[in-house]
N, C-alpha and C positions, 0 to 999 in steps of 0.2 A: 368181533366182540369177545371179551374174556368170558369163558364159561363160568357161571355163578359158583359152581361147586369148588373152583380153584381159589376163589377170593376169600381171604380171611382177615385182612387188615386194611383199614382206611387211614391214610396219612393226610392230615390237613396242614398246609403250610401258610404261615403268615407271609406277607409280601415285603413290606418296607423294613429294611435293616435286618431281615432274616435271609431273604433271597437276593435283594438288590438294594442299592442306594440311589436316590435321585439327586443327591448332592446339591440341595438348595432349590431345585426346580419346583418341588411341591409347594413351598412357601410362595415362590414367585407366581405360581398359578393362581393362588388366592389373591395376591396383590393385583393381578390382572382381572380376575373374575369378579371381584366386588364392584369395581367401577363399571365393568362391562354390563353387569346385571342390574345395577341400581343407580348408576350415574353419580356415585359419591366417592370421595377419596378413600383409599384403603387406610385403615388405622392400625388394627392389631389383629393377630391371629390367635385363636384359642390354642391352648396346649393340645398337641396332637398325639403324643406318645401312647400307643396302645388303644386309642379311642376309635369309635366308629365315625364315619363321615357324617351321619345324621347328628350325632352328638357334637362334633366339631362345628358343623354348619350352624346348629342352633345357638351355640355360644358366640360364634363369630358374628352372626347377625345381631345379637344383643349388644355386642361390643361396638357395633356401628349404629346403634339406635334404631335398628330395623326389627319389626315384629317377627318372631320366629313362627310364622304360619306355614302350613303345608305348601301354599302357593309360593311363598318366598324361598322356602327350602328347595323346592323343585327348580326355581329360577336360578339360584346360585349353583345347584348341582349341575344344571345344564351348561352354565357358563364355564364351570370347571371342566366338564367333559369336552366341551368345544375347545378349550384352551389346550388340553392334553392332545386332542386329535390334531390340531394344527401344529403343536409343538413336539410331535413324535421324533423328528430328526434332532431337535435340540436335546430332548431327553436322552436319546441314544448316545449323543456326543458327550454330554456332561456327566451322565450317571454311569453306573456299572452294575453288572451282576457280581455278587460277592464271591470271593474265592471259594471254590468247592461246590457252589450252588448247582451249576449245570451238571457237574459230575455225579453228585448224589441223586439228583432228579433222574438222570439217565440210568443210573444203577438200579434204582427202585422201579423205574418204568419197565425194565427187563425182567422183573420178578412177577410171575403170574399170580402170586398170592397177594399182591399189593395194588390198591387203587389210590391214586393221588389226586387231591383237590386242593383248594385254597380256602383259608378262613382269614379274611382280611377286613380291616376297617375301611378300605378303599371302596369307592363306588364301583359297581360291577364293570361299567365301561372303562373306567380309569384303570382298574386292575388289569384288564385285558391288554390295554395299550402298554402299560408298564412291562408286563410279562412278554409281550410280543417284541418290544423294543430291544430286549436282551436275549431273545431266542430261548425263552423258558416255557412259553405257553404250550409248546408241543408235547411236553411231558406230563401235562396236567389236564384233568377233566374239569373244565371251567363251568360246566353245567352241574357237576356234583360238588358244588362249592357254596360258600355263603359270603355275603358282602356287606359293606357298611351302609348300603341303602336298603337292606332287608330288615334291619332292626337296629335300634340305638344301643341295645344291650349286647355286649360281645358274647356273653355266655349263651344267649338265645341263638347266636349264629351257629354254635356247635350242633344244636338240635336241628336247625334248618339244613345244615350241610349233611348230616347223617341221613335225614329224610330224603334229600335229593339224591344222595349216593345210592340209597336203597332203591329208589325209583329207577335210576339209571342202570343198575347192575342186577337187580333182583335179589340182592343180599342185604340182610339186616345187620348192620354193624353196631353191636352193642358197645357200651362204654369200654369194656375190656379190650375190644378189638378196634379201638379208635385212638389215634395218637395225634396230638396237636403240637406243632413245632413253632415256637415264637421267641421273641427277644425281649418282651416286657413283662413286668409283674401282672399287668392286665391279662396277658395271654395265660399266665399261670393261674390266675384267679378264675378265668373262664373254664379252664380244664378242671380245676378243683371243684367248682360249683356243679359241673355236669358229670363228674366222675371219670372223665377220660384221662388217659395217660398224657403227660406233658414232657417234652424234651425242650429245655430252654437253651438258647444260644446267646452268649454274651457278645453279640456282634453289633449291638446298637448302643443306646445311651446307658442302659442298665448294666451294672457289673454282675459278675457271677455271684457275689455276695448278696446283691439286691434280689436276684432271682431265687436264690436259696431262701432268703428271708421271706419271700412271698410264698414259699412252700414247694418250690421245684426240687425234686430229688435228682433228676438227671440234668446236668448242666455241662455244656461244652463251650469252649472259648470262641469257636467259629465252626465252619462247615468243611474245613480243609482236610480233616482226617476222615475221608469218605468211608473206608472200611469199618472204622470204629463206629461211625454214626449209623451205618446200615445195620450193624450188629445190634446197636442200641434200639433202633427202630423196629427191627424184625428179629427178635431173639429166637434162638433155636434153629437158625438156618444153617449152622455149621460153617459160617464164614470166618 
C-alpha cells in the first residue's frame, strides 16, 4: 500500500469516450436488456452523453411507458449487468481502448504521488467489466471511485469518490488536489460545481470548442501525447 504521506493527487477518470469506446455495444445492451427485464420491445434509448446510469435508466423506462420506481430501476440495471457479463468477449472484440489510454494510466500508476480512480456514469459492475475487457482496470483503484448507480447527479459522484479515496488511502484529497478527466460538458460542469480541476479530452462527441464553452481551461484532442498529459495532470514534476 502506498504510504499516505507520499500521496498528494487524486486523478478521477471518466470511462466511455475518455479511456475506451464500446463502438455501439452500449446501445445494444439496452436493446437486449429492456425486453429481458420487462418483456416489451425496445423503443428508444435516452440521451447518454455524460449522464449517470440512474438518470439514463429513469428516462429510458419512461420512454417505454414503465414507471421509474426503485424496483424497476434495479431490474433494468441487473439486466444490463447480466448482458455485459455474458457479452465480455463481444465487447473486447468490437470495442477498443482509446490511443494513449493504457500508456498514460501506466505512467501515472508508477508515480507514488498519484492515486487513480474512476468517475463514471456507468454502473459499478459494468464499469469494471469494460475496464477489464481492455486491460485498464489494473491501473485504477475501483474502490476509490464513484459510479452511475451511486447517485443520479454527476457532481455528487466527485464528493463520493473523494470520500472513498480518503477511506482507502488515509489521505484527504481537497479540491485543489483532485483532477477529473472527461470528454463531455457534463464532466466539466461536475468539476466546476465541486471546485476540482478538470482536464477535458475531445475524444468523444464534444468538440474542443464545446468543452471550452462549458468552462474547461485545459483541453486536449486525445490521450496520445502522454508526456504532455502527465505534465498537465501532475504539474511541477519536472517531466
